[in-house]
DRENPA-441874 format. One record per residue: residue number from 1; residue in one letter; x, y, z of N, C-alpha, C in turn. Coordinates in nm, 2 decimals. Each point is the difference from the previous one (the first is absolute). Layout:
N
n_res_nc1_nc2_nc3_cac1_cac2_cac3_cc1_cc2_cc3
NUM_a_X_Y_Z_X_Y_Z_X_Y_Z
...
***
This chain:
308
n_res_nc1_nc2_nc3_cac1_cac2_cac3_cc1_cc2_cc3
1_m_-5.15_9.37_-1.53_-0.05_-0.15_0.02_0.06_-0.07_-0.09
2_a_0.00_-0.15_0.03_0.08_-0.09_-0.08_-0.14_-0.03_-0.13
3_p_0.06_0.01_-0.11_-0.09_-0.04_-0.13_-0.06_-0.13_0.02
4_r_-0.13_0.00_-0.04_-0.08_-0.13_-0.01_0.02_-0.07_-0.10
5_r_0.06_0.02_-0.12_0.06_-0.08_-0.11_0.13_0.02_-0.04
6_y_0.05_-0.09_-0.07_0.15_0.01_-0.05_-0.02_-0.02_-0.16
7_t_0.05_0.11_-0.06_-0.01_-0.01_-0.15_0.16_-0.05_-0.04
8_f_-0.01_-0.12_-0.09_0.13_-0.01_-0.07_-0.02_-0.03_-0.15
9_l_0.14_0.05_-0.06_0.01_0.07_-0.13_0.10_-0.09_-0.04
10_y_-0.06_-0.09_-0.11_0.08_-0.12_-0.10_0.03_0.07_-0.13
11_v_0.16_0.03_0.00_0.03_0.05_-0.13_0.10_-0.13_-0.05
12_p_-0.06_-0.05_-0.12_0.07_-0.11_-0.06_0.13_0.04_-0.09
13_e_0.09_-0.07_-0.02_0.12_0.06_-0.10_-0.04_-0.01_-0.14
14_g_0.03_0.10_-0.07_-0.05_-0.02_-0.16_-0.07_0.08_-0.01
15_s_-0.12_-0.01_-0.10_-0.08_0.10_-0.03_-0.15_-0.03_0.05
16_g_0.00_-0.10_0.11_-0.16_-0.03_0.03_-0.03_0.09_0.08
17_p_-0.17_-0.01_0.01_-0.07_0.13_0.09_0.06_-0.06_0.16
18_s_-0.02_0.10_0.05_0.02_0.00_0.16_-0.12_-0.01_0.08
19_r_0.01_-0.05_0.11_-0.13_-0.06_0.06_0.02_0.09_0.14
20_r_-0.17_0.00_0.05_0.05_0.05_0.14_-0.12_-0.07_0.08
21_f_0.04_-0.06_0.14_-0.06_-0.07_0.06_-0.03_0.05_0.13
22_s_-0.11_0.01_0.07_-0.05_0.06_0.15_-0.06_-0.14_0.09
23_v_0.09_-0.02_0.10_-0.01_-0.11_0.11_-0.06_0.09_0.10
24_p_-0.10_-0.05_0.08_-0.02_0.05_0.12_0.11_-0.02_0.11
25_r_0.02_0.07_0.11_0.12_0.00_0.09_-0.01_-0.12_0.05
26_v_-0.10_-0.06_0.05_-0.01_-0.15_0.09_0.06_-0.09_-0.09
27_l_-0.04_0.01_-0.13_0.04_-0.13_-0.09_0.17_0.03_0.00
28_a_0.03_0.11_-0.02_0.13_0.01_-0.04_0.08_-0.03_0.12
29_w_-0.02_0.04_0.13_0.06_-0.07_0.13_0.01_-0.13_0.04
30_t_-0.13_-0.07_-0.05_-0.01_-0.15_0.02_0.09_-0.08_-0.10
31_a_0.03_0.06_-0.12_0.08_-0.08_-0.07_0.15_0.04_0.04
32_a_0.01_0.10_0.02_0.18_0.04_0.06_0.01_-0.08_0.11
33_a_-0.06_-0.01_0.09_-0.01_-0.12_0.12_0.01_-0.15_-0.01
34_g_-0.08_-0.03_-0.10_0.00_-0.12_-0.06_0.16_-0.04_-0.05
35_a_0.03_0.09_-0.07_0.12_-0.05_-0.11_0.13_0.01_0.12
36_l_0.00_0.10_0.10_0.09_0.01_0.09_0.00_-0.15_0.11
37_a_-0.12_-0.03_0.03_-0.01_-0.13_0.06_0.03_-0.14_-0.05
38_v_0.00_0.00_-0.13_0.04_-0.08_-0.09_0.15_-0.02_-0.01
39_l_0.07_0.12_-0.01_0.14_0.03_0.01_0.08_-0.06_0.12
40_l_-0.08_0.04_0.09_0.03_-0.04_0.16_0.01_-0.16_0.01
41_m_-0.13_-0.02_-0.03_-0.02_-0.17_0.00_0.12_-0.07_-0.09
42_a_0.06_0.04_-0.12_0.09_-0.08_-0.08_0.12_0.04_0.09
43_g_0.08_0.11_0.05_0.09_0.03_0.07_0.02_-0.10_0.11
44_l_-0.12_-0.01_0.10_0.02_-0.08_0.10_0.01_-0.17_-0.05
45_y_-0.04_0.01_-0.10_0.00_-0.16_-0.01_0.13_-0.06_-0.06
46_v_0.05_0.12_-0.07_0.17_-0.02_-0.06_0.08_-0.01_0.12
47_a_-0.03_0.08_0.09_0.09_0.00_0.10_0.00_-0.13_0.10
48_g_-0.12_-0.06_0.01_-0.01_-0.10_0.06_0.05_-0.15_-0.05
49_l_0.02_0.02_-0.15_0.05_-0.10_-0.06_0.14_0.01_0.03
50_f_0.07_0.09_0.06_0.15_0.02_0.01_0.02_-0.03_0.12
51_q_-0.09_0.05_0.11_0.03_-0.03_0.15_-0.06_-0.13_0.07
52_g_-0.06_-0.07_-0.11_-0.08_-0.10_0.04_-0.10_0.01_0.11
53_t_-0.09_0.12_-0.01_-0.10_-0.01_0.09_-0.12_0.08_-0.09
54_s_-0.11_-0.01_0.02_-0.11_0.04_-0.07_-0.14_0.05_0.08
55_w_-0.03_0.08_-0.04_-0.12_0.08_0.08_-0.14_-0.07_-0.03
56_l_0.02_-0.09_-0.10_-0.13_-0.09_-0.03_-0.04_-0.09_0.09
57_p_-0.12_-0.06_0.00_-0.06_-0.10_0.10_0.08_-0.11_-0.02
58_g_0.06_-0.04_0.12_0.08_-0.13_-0.01_0.15_0.00_-0.04
59_g_0.03_0.15_-0.01_0.14_0.01_-0.05_0.02_-0.03_-0.13
60_s_0.14_0.01_-0.04_0.08_-0.05_-0.12_0.01_-0.11_-0.04
61_r_0.03_-0.06_-0.10_0.02_-0.16_-0.02_0.13_-0.04_0.06
62_l_0.08_0.09_0.02_0.13_-0.02_0.08_-0.03_-0.03_0.18
63_e_-0.10_0.07_0.06_-0.02_0.00_0.10_-0.08_-0.13_0.05
64_r_-0.11_-0.03_-0.11_-0.06_-0.13_0.02_0.10_-0.11_0.00
65_e_0.10_0.03_-0.10_0.10_-0.13_-0.02_0.06_0.00_0.16
66_n_0.04_0.12_0.04_0.08_0.02_0.14_-0.08_-0.07_0.11
67_r_-0.14_0.03_0.03_-0.08_-0.04_0.07_0.00_-0.17_0.02
68_r_-0.02_-0.07_-0.16_-0.02_-0.14_0.02_0.14_-0.04_0.02
69_l_0.10_0.04_-0.04_0.13_-0.07_0.05_0.04_0.02_0.13
70_a_-0.06_0.08_0.09_0.01_0.01_0.13_-0.05_-0.08_0.07
71_g_-0.13_-0.04_-0.06_-0.09_-0.09_0.07_0.08_-0.14_0.00
72_e_0.03_-0.03_-0.14_0.09_-0.13_-0.03_0.11_-0.01_0.10
73_l_0.07_0.11_0.01_0.11_-0.03_0.10_-0.07_-0.03_0.14
74_q_-0.09_0.06_0.03_-0.07_0.01_0.14_-0.01_-0.17_0.03
75_r_-0.08_-0.05_-0.11_-0.04_-0.15_0.01_0.12_-0.08_0.00
76_l_0.12_0.03_-0.08_0.09_-0.06_0.01_0.07_0.00_0.14
77_g_0.02_0.09_0.03_0.07_0.03_0.14_-0.07_-0.08_0.11
78_e_-0.14_-0.03_-0.03_-0.06_-0.06_0.11_0.02_-0.16_0.00
79_r_0.00_-0.04_-0.13_0.02_-0.14_-0.04_0.17_-0.02_0.03
80_v_0.09_0.06_-0.02_0.16_-0.02_0.03_0.00_0.02_0.13
81_a_-0.07_0.05_0.08_0.00_-0.01_0.16_-0.05_-0.13_0.04
82_v_-0.12_-0.03_-0.04_-0.04_-0.14_0.04_0.10_-0.08_-0.06
83_l_0.04_-0.01_-0.10_0.13_-0.10_-0.04_0.10_0.01_0.11
84_r_0.03_0.10_0.02_0.11_0.04_0.12_-0.01_-0.12_0.12
85_d_-0.12_0.05_0.04_-0.07_-0.07_0.12_0.01_-0.16_0.00
86_d_-0.03_-0.05_-0.13_-0.02_-0.11_0.00_0.12_-0.10_-0.01
87_l_0.09_0.09_-0.06_0.15_-0.06_0.00_0.06_0.01_0.14
88_q_-0.02_0.09_0.08_0.04_-0.01_0.12_-0.07_-0.13_0.12
89_d_-0.13_0.01_-0.04_-0.06_-0.14_0.06_0.06_-0.12_-0.06
90_a_0.03_-0.01_-0.14_0.05_-0.12_-0.02_0.15_-0.05_0.04
91_f_0.05_0.13_0.04_0.14_-0.01_0.03_-0.01_-0.02_0.14
92_r_-0.09_-0.01_0.08_0.02_-0.02_0.15_-0.06_-0.14_0.01
93_y_-0.10_-0.05_-0.10_-0.02_-0.15_0.00_0.14_-0.07_-0.06
94_q_0.05_0.03_-0.08_0.13_-0.04_-0.04_0.12_-0.04_0.14
95_q_-0.02_0.12_0.07_0.11_-0.01_0.12_-0.06_-0.11_0.10
96_r_-0.15_0.00_0.03_-0.03_-0.08_0.08_0.02_-0.16_-0.06
97_m_0.00_-0.02_-0.14_0.01_-0.13_-0.03_0.14_-0.05_0.01
98_a_0.09_0.08_-0.04_0.19_-0.01_0.03_0.00_-0.03_0.11
99_l_-0.06_0.06_0.14_0.03_-0.03_0.12_-0.05_-0.13_0.03
100_a_-0.14_-0.06_-0.04_-0.06_-0.11_0.03_0.09_-0.11_-0.05
101_m_0.06_0.04_-0.12_0.11_-0.15_-0.08_0.11_0.03_0.09
102_g_0.06_0.10_0.07_0.10_0.00_0.06_0.12_0.06_-0.12
103_v_-0.03_0.09_-0.09_0.06_0.07_-0.09_0.03_0.11_0.04
104_q_0.11_0.05_-0.01_0.06_0.15_0.02_-0.10_0.12_-0.08
105_p_-0.08_0.05_0.03_-0.10_0.10_-0.04_0.08_0.10_-0.09
106_l_-0.05_0.09_-0.09_0.06_0.13_-0.07_-0.02_0.10_0.08
107_s_0.10_0.06_0.02_0.03_0.14_0.10_-0.09_0.10_-0.07
108_d_-0.07_0.11_0.07_-0.06_0.11_-0.05_0.12_0.07_-0.11
109_a_0.12_-0.01_0.08_0.10_0.08_-0.11_0.04_-0.04_-0.10
110_e_0.00_-0.14_0.00_0.04_-0.09_-0.12_-0.12_0.02_-0.09
111_r_-0.15_-0.01_0.03_-0.09_0.01_-0.07_-0.02_0.15_-0.07
112_a_0.05_0.11_0.08_-0.02_0.15_-0.04_0.16_0.00_-0.10
113_a_0.09_-0.04_-0.02_0.09_-0.02_-0.06_0.01_-0.08_-0.12
114_g_-0.04_-0.10_0.01_0.00_-0.09_-0.10_0.09_-0.10_0.00
115_v_-0.04_-0.13_-0.03_0.10_-0.10_0.02_0.11_-0.01_-0.13
116_g_0.11_0.02_0.05_0.12_0.01_-0.12_0.01_0.14_-0.07
117_g_-0.05_0.09_0.05_0.03_0.13_-0.02_0.12_0.07_-0.02
118_r_0.04_0.09_-0.05_0.12_0.06_0.07_-0.01_0.11_0.07
119_h_-0.11_0.07_0.01_-0.02_0.14_0.08_-0.13_-0.02_0.07
120_p_-0.03_0.01_0.09_-0.13_0.01_0.09_-0.07_0.10_-0.08
121_l_-0.15_0.00_-0.01_-0.08_0.08_-0.07_-0.10_0.03_0.12
122_t_-0.02_0.16_0.02_-0.07_0.04_0.07_-0.14_-0.05_0.01
123_p_-0.08_-0.06_0.06_-0.15_-0.02_-0.03_-0.08_0.10_-0.02
124_v_-0.10_-0.02_-0.11_-0.08_0.14_-0.04_-0.13_-0.03_0.03
125_s_-0.08_0.05_0.09_-0.12_-0.03_0.03_-0.11_0.05_-0.07
126_a_-0.09_-0.07_-0.05_-0.13_0.05_-0.09_-0.08_0.08_0.04
127_p_-0.01_0.14_-0.05_-0.11_0.07_0.07_-0.12_-0.03_-0.05
128_r_-0.11_0.04_0.08_-0.16_-0.01_-0.03_-0.02_0.09_-0.09
129_r_0.08_0.11_-0.01_-0.06_0.09_-0.12_0.12_0.05_-0.09
130_w_-0.01_-0.01_-0.12_0.11_0.07_-0.10_-0.06_0.10_-0.03
131_t_0.13_0.11_-0.02_-0.03_0.11_-0.09_0.07_0.00_-0.11
132_a_-0.02_0.10_-0.07_0.08_0.06_-0.11_0.14_-0.02_0.02
133_s_0.03_0.07_0.12_0.14_0.02_0.02_0.06_-0.08_0.04
134_a_-0.07_-0.13_0.04_0.05_-0.13_0.04_0.03_-0.07_-0.10
135_v_-0.06_0.01_-0.12_0.01_-0.07_-0.13_0.14_0.04_-0.08
136_a_0.00_0.17_0.04_0.10_0.06_-0.10_0.15_-0.04_0.09
137_s_-0.02_-0.02_0.15_0.14_-0.02_0.04_0.02_-0.16_-0.02
138_g_-0.09_-0.09_-0.04_0.06_-0.13_-0.02_-0.06_-0.09_0.13
139_a_-0.05_0.07_0.07_-0.05_-0.08_0.12_-0.09_-0.13_-0.02
140_v_-0.06_0.01_-0.08_-0.10_-0.10_-0.06_0.09_-0.13_-0.03
141_d_0.10_0.03_-0.10_0.10_-0.11_-0.04_0.06_-0.06_0.11
142_r_0.07_0.07_0.08_0.07_-0.06_0.13_-0.08_-0.08_0.08
143_t_-0.12_0.04_0.04_-0.10_-0.06_0.06_-0.02_-0.13_-0.06
144_l_-0.02_-0.01_-0.12_-0.04_-0.12_-0.07_0.13_-0.08_-0.01
145_d_0.11_0.02_-0.02_0.13_-0.06_0.01_0.03_-0.05_0.11
146_d_-0.02_0.05_0.11_0.00_-0.05_0.14_-0.08_-0.12_0.00
147_l_-0.12_0.03_-0.02_-0.11_-0.11_0.03_0.04_-0.16_-0.07
148_l_0.05_0.06_-0.15_0.03_-0.11_-0.07_0.12_-0.07_0.05
149_r_0.10_0.04_0.05_0.12_-0.02_0.05_-0.03_-0.10_0.12
150_r_-0.08_0.05_0.06_-0.04_-0.06_0.16_-0.08_-0.12_-0.04
151_a_-0.08_-0.02_-0.11_-0.07_-0.10_-0.06_0.11_-0.13_-0.04
152_r_0.07_0.06_-0.06_0.09_-0.10_-0.05_0.08_-0.07_0.11
153_i_0.03_0.09_0.11_0.08_-0.07_0.11_-0.09_-0.07_0.05
154_q_-0.12_0.03_0.03_-0.08_-0.09_0.07_-0.02_-0.13_-0.07
155_q_-0.02_-0.02_-0.13_0.00_-0.13_-0.08_0.13_-0.07_0.01
156_q_0.09_0.07_0.01_0.15_-0.08_0.02_-0.02_-0.08_0.13
157_g_-0.06_0.08_0.11_-0.02_-0.05_0.16_-0.08_-0.11_0.00
158_y_-0.11_0.02_-0.09_-0.09_-0.15_0.02_0.05_-0.10_-0.12
159_r_0.08_0.03_-0.08_0.04_-0.09_-0.06_0.11_-0.08_0.05
160_s_0.09_0.06_0.10_0.08_-0.05_0.09_-0.06_-0.10_0.10
161_l_-0.15_0.05_0.07_-0.04_-0.08_0.09_-0.07_-0.13_-0.09
162_l_-0.03_0.02_-0.12_-0.06_-0.16_-0.06_0.15_-0.09_-0.02
163_d_0.07_0.08_-0.03_0.13_-0.09_-0.02_0.04_-0.08_0.11
164_t_0.02_0.08_0.12_0.04_-0.06_0.11_-0.12_-0.13_0.05
165_l_-0.14_0.04_-0.01_-0.12_-0.11_0.01_0.02_-0.11_-0.08
166_a_0.08_0.03_-0.13_0.00_-0.13_-0.10_0.12_-0.05_0.07
167_a_0.12_0.05_0.00_0.09_-0.05_0.08_-0.01_-0.10_0.12
168_r_-0.08_0.06_0.08_-0.04_-0.08_0.11_-0.08_-0.13_-0.03
169_a_-0.08_0.04_-0.10_-0.11_-0.11_-0.02_0.10_-0.12_-0.07
170_d_0.08_0.03_-0.07_0.10_-0.08_-0.06_0.08_-0.10_0.08
171_l_0.03_0.10_0.13_0.11_-0.07_0.10_-0.10_-0.10_0.07
172_r_-0.10_0.02_0.03_-0.11_-0.07_0.07_-0.05_-0.12_-0.07
173_r_-0.03_0.00_-0.14_-0.04_-0.11_-0.07_0.15_-0.11_0.01
174_h_0.10_0.06_0.01_0.14_-0.08_-0.01_0.03_-0.05_0.18
175_l_-0.08_0.04_0.08_0.02_-0.04_0.12_-0.06_-0.11_0.05
176_p_0.06_-0.12_0.05_-0.10_-0.15_0.05_-0.11_0.08_0.10
177_s_-0.13_-0.04_-0.03_-0.07_0.04_0.12_-0.11_-0.07_0.02
178_i_-0.02_-0.12_-0.09_-0.14_-0.08_0.01_0.07_-0.14_0.04
179_r_-0.12_-0.09_0.06_0.05_-0.14_0.00_0.01_-0.05_-0.12
180_p_0.10_-0.11_-0.02_0.01_-0.06_-0.10_-0.07_-0.13_-0.05
181_v_-0.10_-0.05_0.11_-0.10_-0.08_-0.01_-0.13_0.05_0.05
182_d_-0.10_-0.05_-0.01_-0.15_0.02_0.06_-0.01_-0.14_0.06
183_g_-0.01_0.00_0.11_-0.07_-0.08_0.10_0.14_-0.07_0.08
184_g_-0.03_-0.12_0.09_0.13_-0.08_0.03_0.01_0.07_0.13
185_w_0.13_-0.02_0.07_0.03_0.08_0.11_0.14_0.00_0.00
186_l_0.05_0.09_0.08_0.16_0.01_0.02_0.04_-0.13_0.08
187_s_0.07_-0.09_-0.05_0.03_-0.10_0.10_0.16_-0.02_0.03
188_s_0.11_0.12_-0.09_0.10_0.01_0.09_0.05_0.15_-0.05
189_g_0.06_0.04_0.11_0.03_0.15_0.00_0.15_0.02_-0.04
190_f_0.06_0.12_0.00_0.12_0.03_-0.05_0.09_0.02_0.13
191_g_0.11_-0.06_-0.02_0.11_-0.04_0.09_0.06_-0.12_0.05
192_l_0.04_0.00_0.14_0.05_-0.14_0.04_-0.13_-0.10_0.00
193_r_-0.01_-0.12_-0.04_-0.05_-0.11_0.02_0.05_-0.14_-0.01
194_h_-0.08_-0.10_0.06_0.06_-0.13_-0.02_-0.03_-0.06_-0.14
195_d_0.12_-0.03_-0.05_-0.03_-0.06_-0.14_-0.06_-0.14_0.02
196_p_-0.14_0.00_-0.10_-0.06_-0.13_0.01_0.07_-0.13_-0.04
197_f_0.12_0.04_-0.07_0.08_-0.15_-0.05_0.11_0.00_0.09
198_t_0.05_0.06_0.05_0.12_-0.02_0.11_-0.03_0.01_0.15
199_g_-0.10_0.11_0.02_-0.04_0.03_0.15_0.09_0.08_0.06
200_r_0.08_0.07_-0.08_0.12_0.08_0.05_-0.06_0.14_-0.04
201_s_0.03_0.11_0.09_0.00_0.12_-0.01_0.03_0.05_-0.15
202_r_-0.09_0.08_-0.07_0.07_0.02_-0.12_-0.09_0.14_-0.03
203_f_0.09_0.11_-0.07_-0.06_0.11_-0.04_-0.09_-0.01_-0.09
204_h_-0.15_0.03_0.00_-0.10_0.02_-0.13_0.01_0.14_-0.03
205_r_0.02_0.01_-0.14_0.01_0.11_-0.08_-0.12_0.05_-0.07
206_g_-0.11_-0.06_0.06_-0.15_0.06_-0.04_-0.08_-0.04_0.07
207_i_-0.13_-0.01_-0.05_-0.14_-0.07_0.07_-0.07_-0.07_-0.05
208_d_-0.06_-0.08_0.04_-0.05_-0.13_-0.09_-0.19_0.01_0.03
209_f_-0.05_-0.01_-0.12_-0.14_0.02_0.01_-0.05_-0.16_0.00
210_s_-0.06_-0.04_0.08_-0.06_-0.15_-0.04_-0.14_0.03_-0.09
211_v_0.02_-0.06_-0.10_-0.13_-0.03_-0.09_0.01_-0.09_-0.09
212_p_-0.11_-0.04_-0.06_0.00_-0.15_-0.06_0.09_0.05_-0.15
213_t_0.04_-0.13_-0.08_0.05_0.00_-0.13_-0.07_0.08_-0.08
214_g_0.04_0.07_-0.07_-0.07_0.06_-0.14_-0.07_0.14_0.04
215_t_0.03_0.04_0.15_-0.05_0.13_0.02_0.07_0.13_-0.10
216_p_-0.07_0.09_-0.03_0.05_0.12_-0.12_0.09_0.04_0.11
217_v_0.12_0.04_-0.06_0.11_0.09_0.10_0.02_0.13_-0.10
218_r_-0.01_0.10_0.06_0.02_0.11_-0.09_0.06_0.09_0.07
219_a_0.09_0.08_-0.10_0.13_0.11_0.01_-0.07_0.12_0.09
220_t_0.08_-0.01_0.09_-0.04_0.11_0.11_0.01_0.16_-0.02
221_a_0.07_0.01_-0.14_0.02_0.15_-0.03_0.06_-0.02_-0.16
222_d_-0.02_0.10_-0.07_0.08_0.03_-0.12_0.12_-0.04_-0.01
223_g_0.06_-0.06_-0.11_0.14_-0.01_-0.02_0.01_-0.10_-0.13
224_v_0.11_-0.06_0.02_0.08_-0.11_-0.12_0.04_-0.11_0.07
225_v_-0.06_-0.09_-0.09_0.05_-0.14_0.05_0.16_-0.03_-0.04
226_v_0.10_-0.03_0.08_0.11_0.00_-0.02_0.07_-0.14_0.03
227_r_-0.09_-0.07_0.07_0.05_-0.17_0.00_-0.12_-0.07_0.01
228_v_-0.01_-0.11_-0.09_-0.09_-0.10_0.00_0.08_-0.14_-0.04
229_r_-0.02_-0.09_0.12_0.10_-0.12_-0.01_-0.03_-0.09_0.13
230_r_0.03_-0.12_-0.01_0.01_-0.09_0.08_0.14_0.02_0.12
231_d_-0.03_-0.01_0.12_0.10_0.02_0.09_-0.03_-0.15_0.10
232_r_0.15_-0.06_0.05_-0.02_-0.11_0.06_-0.08_0.03_0.17
233_g_0.00_0.14_0.05_-0.07_-0.01_0.11_-0.09_0.06_-0.03
234_l_-0.05_0.11_-0.07_-0.11_0.10_-0.02_-0.10_-0.08_-0.11
235_g_0.07_-0.11_-0.06_-0.10_-0.06_-0.11_-0.03_0.09_-0.11
236_k_-0.12_0.00_-0.06_-0.04_0.10_-0.09_0.01_0.12_0.04
237_m_0.07_0.13_-0.05_-0.03_0.12_0.07_0.01_0.09_-0.13
238_i_-0.02_0.12_0.08_-0.01_0.14_-0.09_0.02_0.11_0.08
239_r_0.10_0.08_-0.07_0.06_0.12_0.08_-0.04_0.14_-0.10
240_i_-0.05_0.09_0.05_-0.04_0.10_-0.06_0.07_0.13_0.06
241_e_0.07_0.08_-0.08_0.06_0.11_0.04_-0.07_0.14_-0.01
242_h_-0.03_0.07_0.10_-0.09_0.12_-0.02_0.04_0.14_0.02
243_g_0.16_-0.01_-0.03_0.05_0.14_0.01_0.05_0.04_0.15
244_n_0.10_0.09_0.00_0.01_0.07_0.13_0.05_-0.10_0.08
245_g_0.08_-0.13_-0.07_0.08_-0.08_0.10_-0.12_-0.12_0.07
246_l_-0.12_0.00_-0.07_-0.08_-0.08_0.08_-0.05_-0.14_-0.07
247_t_0.01_-0.12_0.02_-0.04_-0.08_-0.06_-0.12_-0.12_0.06
248_t_-0.05_-0.06_-0.03_-0.10_-0.07_0.05_0.03_-0.18_-0.02
249_t_0.01_-0.09_0.07_0.00_-0.13_-0.07_-0.12_-0.08_0.03
250_y_-0.05_-0.10_-0.08_-0.10_-0.07_0.03_0.02_-0.16_-0.01
251_a_0.03_-0.10_0.10_0.04_-0.11_-0.05_-0.08_-0.12_0.04
252_h_0.02_-0.09_-0.03_-0.06_-0.16_0.02_-0.13_-0.01_-0.09
253_l_0.01_0.06_-0.11_-0.10_0.02_-0.06_-0.03_-0.13_-0.10
254_s_-0.11_-0.05_-0.05_-0.06_-0.10_-0.11_0.02_0.03_-0.10
255_r_-0.01_0.15_-0.07_-0.02_0.06_-0.13_0.04_0.13_-0.02
256_w_0.05_0.01_-0.11_0.06_0.14_-0.02_-0.08_0.04_-0.10
257_l_-0.06_0.13_0.01_-0.08_0.08_-0.11_0.06_0.13_-0.08
258_v_0.15_0.03_0.05_0.06_0.07_-0.05_0.12_-0.01_-0.05
259_r_0.08_0.06_-0.07_0.13_-0.05_-0.05_0.11_0.15_0.02
260_k_0.10_-0.04_0.01_0.11_0.10_0.03_0.00_0.10_-0.11
261_g_0.01_0.13_0.08_-0.02_0.10_-0.11_-0.16_0.07_0.01
262_d_-0.07_-0.09_0.02_-0.15_0.07_0.03_-0.02_0.13_0.11
263_r_-0.04_0.09_-0.04_-0.09_0.11_0.08_-0.10_-0.06_0.06
264_v_-0.02_0.00_0.11_-0.10_-0.03_0.08_-0.08_0.12_0.07
265_r_-0.13_0.01_0.06_-0.07_0.06_0.05_-0.04_-0.03_0.13
266_r_-0.03_0.09_0.11_-0.02_-0.03_0.14_-0.12_-0.07_-0.03
267_g_-0.03_-0.15_0.09_-0.12_-0.04_-0.02_-0.01_-0.12_-0.12
268_q_0.11_0.01_-0.08_-0.02_-0.08_-0.11_0.05_-0.13_0.05
269_v_-0.10_-0.14_-0.04_0.05_-0.10_0.00_0.14_-0.06_-0.07
270_i_0.08_-0.05_0.06_0.12_-0.03_-0.06_0.04_-0.15_0.03
271_a_-0.07_-0.07_0.10_0.03_-0.15_-0.01_-0.10_-0.06_0.09
272_e_0.04_-0.11_0.02_-0.10_-0.08_0.08_0.07_-0.08_0.13
273_s_-0.03_0.01_0.10_0.05_-0.07_0.12_0.02_-0.13_0.01
274_g_0.06_-0.06_0.05_0.06_-0.13_0.02_0.05_-0.05_0.09
275_n_0.07_-0.14_-0.01_0.10_-0.03_0.11_0.13_-0.08_-0.08
276_t_0.05_0.07_-0.06_0.15_-0.04_-0.08_0.10_0.06_0.09
277_g_0.12_-0.08_-0.02_0.12_0.06_0.06_0.01_-0.06_0.16
278_r_0.05_0.09_0.05_0.03_-0.07_0.15_-0.12_0.05_0.11
279_s_-0.10_-0.06_-0.03_-0.14_0.03_0.06_-0.08_-0.14_0.06
280_t_-0.06_-0.01_0.12_-0.03_-0.09_0.07_-0.16_0.00_-0.04
281_a_-0.06_0.13_-0.06_-0.13_-0.02_-0.03_-0.04_0.11_-0.09
282_p_-0.14_0.03_-0.06_-0.03_0.12_-0.11_-0.01_0.09_0.09
283_h_0.11_0.13_-0.07_0.00_0.13_0.04_0.06_0.10_-0.06
284_l_0.00_0.10_0.03_0.09_0.11_-0.09_0.09_0.05_0.10
285_h_0.13_0.01_-0.06_0.11_0.07_0.08_0.01_0.16_-0.06
286_y_-0.01_0.09_0.07_0.02_0.14_-0.05_0.13_0.07_0.05
287_e_0.05_0.05_-0.07_0.11_0.06_0.04_0.03_0.16_-0.05
288_v_0.02_0.09_0.07_0.02_0.16_-0.05_0.14_0.02_0.05
289_r_0.10_0.07_-0.11_0.12_0.03_0.06_0.01_0.16_-0.08
290_v_0.08_0.06_0.09_0.05_0.15_-0.01_0.13_-0.01_-0.01
291_q_0.06_0.08_-0.12_0.11_-0.02_-0.06_0.07_-0.14_0.04
292_g_-0.05_-0.11_-0.02_0.06_-0.12_0.01_-0.01_-0.06_0.11
293_r_-0.03_0.06_0.13_-0.02_-0.05_0.11_-0.16_-0.03_0.04
294_s_-0.01_-0.13_0.08_-0.13_-0.03_0.01_-0.06_0.05_0.12
295_v_-0.12_0.06_-0.01_-0.09_0.08_0.10_-0.10_-0.07_0.02
296_n_-0.08_0.01_0.13_-0.13_-0.04_0.03_-0.10_0.05_-0.10
297_p_-0.06_-0.12_-0.06_-0.11_0.06_-0.09_-0.10_0.07_0.04
298_l_-0.05_-0.06_0.14_-0.13_0.05_0.01_-0.03_0.15_0.01
299_p_0.12_0.10_0.07_-0.02_0.15_-0.03_-0.06_0.05_-0.16
300_y_0.03_-0.09_-0.07_-0.03_0.03_-0.15_-0.15_-0.05_-0.05
301_v_-0.04_-0.07_0.11_-0.17_-0.06_-0.05_-0.12_0.08_0.07
302_l_0.00_0.13_-0.07_-0.09_0.09_0.04_-0.11_-0.01_-0.03
303_d_-0.05_-0.10_-0.08_-0.14_-0.04_-0.04_-0.02_-0.15_0.04
304_r_-0.10_-0.05_0.03_0.00_-0.14_0.08_-0.08_-0.07_-0.15
305_y_-0.04_0.08_-0.10_-0.04_-0.08_-0.14_0.11_0.01_-0.11
306_a_0.00_-0.13_-0.08_0.10_0.01_-0.10_-0.08_0.06_-0.12
307_a_-0.14_-0.05_0.01_-0.06_0.04_-0.15_-0.03_0.15_0.00
308_r_0.07_0.08_-0.01_-0.03_0.13_0.02_0.03_0.08_-0.12
***
C-alpha cells in the first residue's frame, strides 16, 4: 500500500542540526502538480512570444495588433474602392463634357497609359479586401499609384476643357454680335443702292441706322481703337480692330468718346451719332470687314440690343 505520509530529511551543510518533516501524501502531490503547472504555463508563454500566438484570452499583443491592422486594411480597401468608382464616374462626365464642347475626348487607352508617359501601365483595380499578403506584395502601393495617376490625368483633362472654354469665350467677346445703337430703324442695307447725292447706282459697304443726333454708339465687340479721325465722306468716324482680321467702322458721328489705342469692351459707348460727312440726315453708318473686305454686317447683329 502507498504510504499515507512522506517524510523529508533536511541536512544542512556544516555543523547545524538536521531536521525531519512529515507531509501528508495529498499535500505533497498537490504541491508537485502546482509546480509542474507553473513550469508548463511559463513554457507556453515563452513559446507564444516567439511564434506570435498565445493561449491567453484575446491572444498575444502581436495578435491583437495584427487584428487591428487587418481591420484598418479592410476599411482602407473599401475607401479606395469607392475612390476608384468616383474617379470612373468623373471620367465619364469629363467625356460627356468634351463631346458636348466638340473636343476630342481622352480615350481609355490614353487614360490607362498616362498622357506623356513612356510606357503604358497596366491598370490596377482596387480590391474590396486587402490581406497581409497583398500588402507584402506591394499591391496597395500599386493601386494607390494608379489612382493618383488617373486623378492627375483627369485634372489635366478638366484644365484643358477650361482653357478651351476660356479661349472660346474670348473669341466670342471679340466677335461683333450686337446692334451698335438702340432704337431707330434700318434705313439702308448692304450692297448696291442709289446714291442720295448723284442718283447713280453705287455699292454701299455697310448698313445705316436712322437715329437722332446724340444717340449713344456702342462697340459691338471687344477690341482696340485703331482709327479716330474726320473723313471727307464718312465724317467723324471710328475704326476698331477685334483680332482675327475683323474690324468694325462707325461713321457720321457727332462726337468721339475714345482715342486711338484705347481698348474697348462690347457694349461700351464710344461715340454719339450725328450727321457729319457725306450725309443727308442724322444716322449711323456701320461696317464690318473681314481681312480688309467689306461684308454684310447683318449676320453679325446677333442681339437686337446694344445696351447689353
